[in-house]
N, C-alpha and C positions, 0 to 999 in steps of 0.2 A: 503493500500500500504507498508506502514511503517512496518507492522508488516511482510509484506511476504519478506521486505528486510533485517529484523533483523534477520529472519530465514534463509535465504539462507547464509548470513554473516557466523553466526554460524556453521551451516554445512561446510562450506569451513574451519574454524578454527579447525572444528573437523576434518576434513579430513586431514589438515596438521600437526596436532597433532598426528594422526595415521600414517602417513608416516616416520614421524620423529621419533616415539619414537617405534613402531612395527616394520617398516620394512625396517629399516636402515640397510645396508649390514655389515657395519662395527661393530656396537655397538648395534644395538639394540636387542628388547626381542629374536626377531625368531634366531637370530645369537649365542646369549648366549644358550637359549635352544638346538639347533642343537649343539652346541658345548659340553654339558655336556651331552648329548643324548649318542653322541659319544664316550664320556669318559664312560658311564654306559656300555655301548655295548659291549666296549673293555673289562673292568673289569669283566663282565658277561660271556665274552668268554675266558677269562685267568683263571678261576676259574677249580681248578682240580676234579675230581670226586670220 
């Protein structure tokens, strides 16, 4: 019973860390990837042939 409780609590902590690090809308990794991707797309489309 104790092992199950520890496992569940660890899963909750991992889920909270994931949402705070990856999915945060203002400063998360997802936002950084979108920002850099948009910048890269803009730079690529502005290249003269």
